[in-house]
N, C-alpha and C positions, 0 to 999 in steps of 0.2 A: 479882690480874690482873697485875701484875709476875713473878711464877713460871710462873702461863699461858704470858705471852709466852718468859718462859727455855724452859720446858718445850717448846716449840713451836720454837726454835730449835736446844736442842739436840737434838730430833730428826727436823731439818732437816740438818745440818749431820753427822746417822750415815749420813741417807738417801743425800747427796752421798758422804762418804767409801765408801758400800759401792757406790754407782753406780761411781765410781773405780774402784775394784778390782774389780768385774767385769767395766769395762770393758778391762782392762791385761790381766785374766785371759781367755791365748787356748786358753784347753781347749774341746775342742768342735769347732774353727777347721777342725782339719784333715778333721775328719769329713765338714763342709759343702762347703769345698774339691774332696775326692772325689768329694762327692753333683757338684758343679758340673759337673765333668770324666766324671762317668759321663753324666748328663745331657745335652751338650753332643755326645758319641761315641753316644750313642743317635739324636737326632739327626740326627749325618751319616748312620748306618748307613739309617736312615728314609726318608732323603734318597735315599740310593745305590738301596735296593733298589725304590725309588717310580718312578725311570728308567727308561728304556730301556735304557741299558749295565749299568743295576742288576741289570736280570732279566738279562740275557747274563750277568753274572758267578754270578749264586745260580746259572744254568742248570749252568752248567760245572761250578761247585762239588759240584752233584748227579753232576752225570757221573762225575767223578773219585774220587767220596765211591761209586759205585755198581760201579765198576772196581776199586777196592780190594779192595768185599766179596766183589764175582764172581768175582779171583781166588785166593782162598783156599780 
């Protein structure tokens, strides 16, 4: 019984140490931060495009692009 309790204690200590190491390790954190920024920018762009000023901006951009390709 004592051996079993010691085994569980060692496994618990190892699990806690592993968790602490993983929490201190910041690999992949930068990618998650970039993804968050991309999502926020996408939401802002979608909100702008969905509004009337957004439609005006989109139409102006399309017009300018057409002007560029027609002038060549």
